[in-house]
N, C-alpha and C positions, 0 to 999 in steps of 0.2 A: 613677734613681739616688740612693740614700740618701747623704746628705752632712750632716756636723756643721759647724757655724759656731762660732767662737770669735772674737769681735771685740776688736780692741786696746783696751785701756784708756786708751792715751795716743796722740795722733796727731800726726804730723810736721808741721812747717810747709810748706805747699806753695811751690815756687819760682815766681817771676813768669814768665809765658810767654816774656817777652824775655830771660831769662837762661838758657833751656834749651839744653843741649848735647845729646850723645847718650850714654845709658847710665850716667849718674852718679848719678841719684837714684832711689830706688825706693819704691813705694807703701807702705801700712800693712799690707797683707795679701797672702798668697799661698795658691794651692792646692796641696795635697800628697795623693798616693795611693800606696799601697806594693802591691808584688806578693810574694807569698809563698804556698806550698802551692799553686802552680798557677792563681792567679787575683788579679786586681786588687781591692784591698779597702781599707776605712779612708779613704774619700774624704772630705777637710776642707778647710775654709778656715781659715786660722789666722794669727795676727800674723807679719808679715814679720820674720825673724831668723835668727841662726845655727843650724845644725844640727849636733849632735855626731856624728862618726863614728869607728869603729874605726880605728887607724893602719894595719891591714892590710886595709881596705876595698878591694875589687878596682878600682874606678873609678880609685884612685890609682896602682895598679900596672900594669894592663893596658888601661887606657883605653877601657873599654867604656862609652861616653857618645854620645848623639846630641841634637840640639836642633832647633828652629824658631824662626822670627821672622815676626811678623806686625804689623799695627797696629790700634788702633780710633781713630776719627775723629769729631769732634763736628760735626754737621751744623747749619746756621743755626737750624733750629727746636729744637735741643737733643737730637734724637735721637743715638744713638751707631750709627756704622757700622762694620761688618767687612768687609774686601774679600777674598773668596775664601776664608774660613777653612777649608772642608772641604778644599780643596786641600792646604793646609799640614799638616793633621792626617793626611791620606792620604800626603803625602810623609814625615812622621814614621814612620809604619808602614813604608814603604819602607826607610827607614834602620834602624829597628828589626830588620826582618828580615835585612838584610845583616849587622848587629852582633850576631845572635842574642840579641835583647831581645823579650820578649812584646809582641804587638800590644796596642794599645789601641782599644778601641771610639770611632770618630769621633764618635758622638752624645753619648757620655759625655764625651769631651774638649770638644766643643762646649758642651754643656751647663754643664760646670764653668767654663768661660771665661765664659759669660754671667753665672752667678751672681757671679763674682769682680768682673766689669765693674760689675754692679749696686751691689756695696758701694762700688768704688773710682771710682764716677762722678764724683766731684767732682775727681779728679786728671786728668781728661781735659782737656787745655789747649784754649782757644779761639782763639788767635791764628793768624792764616794760616800755614801751613807746619808747624804742630806737630800732634802727635799722641801717642797712648799706645803705646808700643812693647811688644809682648807675647812673652815669651820662654818658650815651653814646653821642657822637656828631661827626659831620662831617664838615670839613672845606675845602675851596678851597685853593690850594697851589702853583698854576702857579704864576710866577714872571713876572709881566707885566702890563702896564697901557692900559685900553682900556675895554670898556663895553661889555664882552661876557661871556659865561660860561667857567670855568677853564676846563683845560683837565687833571689835576691832583688833587687828593684829599687825605685827611687823615682821616680816621675812628678810634676813640679812645673811650676807656671806662676807667673812673677813678672812684674811691671808696672813701666815706667819711662817717665814723661812725657818726651818729646823734642823738640829743635829739628831742624835741618838736619843731616844725617850728614857732608856736607863743608862746610867753611867757605866753599868756593868757591859754594856753592848751586847754582843751574842753570847758572853760569859753566862753561866748559870747563876740565877738569884735565888735568894732564900725566901720562902712562902711561910706566913704563918695561917694555920687552919682556924679560922673564927667559930668558937663554939658559945659565944655569950651574946652578941649582937646579931640581928637578923637583917638582911637586906631586902628580900623579895618573897612574896608568897605568889602561888597560883591565883589568878583572878585578880591580881594587882597590876602593877606597871613594870615588872621586872624585865619583860621582853622589850620594852621600849627604851629610846634614848631620852627619857624625860629627866629634865634636871633634877627633880626631886629624887630620882634613884641614886645618884650620885652624892646628893647631900646626906642620904641615909646611910652612905657607906664610909663617911668620913670618921666617926668614932672608932670603928674597926681599923681603919688604915693608920690613924694616930697611934692606936694601942699598938699595932704591930710594929711601926717604926720605932717606938719606944723600946721594944724588945729586941730591936736590931734587925727586923726583917723588911724586906722590899714592899711587899704586897700582902694582901689578905686572899686567902681562898675561902669562899663562902659555902656554908651548907644550906640545905633547904630550911625553910622557915617554920615548917611543922613538926618533922620528927627530928630535926637537927643531926641527921646522920648522912644524908646524901650530898655528894660534893656537887657544887653548882658551877660557879665560875669565879675566876680571879677578878679583883676590883676593876682592872681595865683590860681585861682579856678573857677568852673562853679558854677552857682547860682541856688537855689532852694528856693521856697516859698510854704508854706501850707496855702491855702486859702479855707475856709469853708470846710475843711475835705479832699480837693484834692491837691496832690502835683504838683506843676507847676514849668516847667523849660523852659528858652528860647530854641526855635527851632533851630536846627543846620541848618543854611542856608548860610555856606561859610564864615561868619566872626567869628565864634565861634570856640574854640578847642573842638573837640569830646573827651571829657576826659574819661580816663579809668574807673576812681572811678566814674565819672558821670554815665556811663552805668552801672556799679555794683549797684549804688544806685536805678536806674530806676528798674533794675531786681528784686532786693530784695524787694522793695516796692510793686511792682506787685504781687510778690510771697506771700507776706503778706496780699494781698486784698486791698491795698492802692490805691485809684484811681489815676494815673498818667497822666498829660497832659504835651505834648511837644509843646509849642505854642508862639506866640509873646506876651508879656506882658509889658505894659507902666508902667513907673514910677508914673503916675497919677493914674493908677489902683491899685498900691501898696499903694500910699497915701490915697485913698478912702478906701481900705480894711483895713488900718490902724485904720482910724477914726471910721468905723462902727465895728470894733471888728473881723471881717472875717480874717484879716491875724494873722494866729495863730503861725506860725513859719517862720525863714528863716535860711538859712545856706548855706555855701560853701563847695564844695567837690573837693578834689584834692590828689594827690600822697603824698605831703609833709606833709599837715594837716589832711588828710583822710576826717573827717567832722570838720567844724568849724562853731559853731552857730552865728548868727548875732543878736547882741541885739539892735542895733540902726543903721538907715539908715538916713544920712543928704541929703536931696534932696532940692536944692535951699534955703538953709536955714532953711527949715521946717525939724524938728527932727522927725522921726518916730520911736516910741518905738515898740519894738518887743518882744512878750512874756515877758512882764514885765522885760526885761534885763536878763531873765534867760534861761538856756538851756531847749529847747522844748523835750517833750517825744519822738517824731518821730526822732529828731536829735540825741538824746542820744542812742536810739535803734539802729539806722543805725551805729554810731560809734562804740557801743559795738559788734555788730554782724560782721562788717568789720574787726576790729581789731582782733576778735576772730578767724575768718577764716584765716588772715593773719599770726597769730602766732601759728596756727594749735591747738586751742582750741575750735573749733566747727565744725561740719560736713561740708564739702566741697561739698554741694550739686550741685553746678554749676561746678564742675571740674576746678576751677580758680587757684589752687595752684600747681606749680611745686616744687617738693620735693627733694632735694639733699641729699641722704642717706649716711650714714656711709663714712666719708671721707678717712678712711683707704682703701677703695676699690674705686679709682677714677672713674671707669666705672659705677658705680650703681647710677641712676637717675630715677626719675618716674615724 
């Protein structure tokens, strides 16, 4: 892929690792590529900054927009590690297809990301638990009113050094089970990372926060009884020794971390079931003591233990409000693999070696 590189003439001050939050600071450069005339073209790395758009730009009016989220980690020896990045770009294309956006070649996207990381290598924090969050996204750029797919698009990658997503860290969070609003239905866009998915979740999130809860656990949009996913995470429940997660059926995001949790648990001999599960089943399991653990999984938080579920005013205590043993083991193993501190038995890690040699990756 031919790519032009324009380096910024001024560099921003980098925040100290111990001051990092999530998604508030951005690096000096970004990757941009445009789609027009039936092909992706004009790949470039440019200084990070505002981009002018026509007020009639279709993304503003019809929401044709998708994104991804992944991270770069710094290993102890200075290498930069990416965790299953191809899965993220493959999922981006799945979102593209549903939103009638042209596919992006996965190798092109990965090459662009690596080149951007080489330029922004000093932005990757070193403190434990920190990383460089990576946000690829695509937006429709045609100027015009009328509901139809755009003929032009912009693909971009921006980077942000981050700390923990939740202030609770690995400590359990409190989750509100939403029974008023609906996030997604089968046949819709629930399985994609379309921006509209997250816009539709905001009312429930605000409601939960007003009630003192960290996140929302969504129910299915038809019968309003089957558990689906948490606002920013897939959901898991350990019931009578079995790890249960809602079945992917078109309204749930197929999380990269979700898939990693399932593969790790099975590798350890933990029974795993992907099936439909009702909120009433969770309530019953909590009452009879068979609900042993609950947690969310996602790129941002990795593993987020759940200490309490509020369903219709009934508060479900999970693990005595403490982090469960399986939750902690999964978090420890996943983060160890991501930072290069454990054997990569599944070949999940893309290692960017020796930045002095721009071509050396594995």
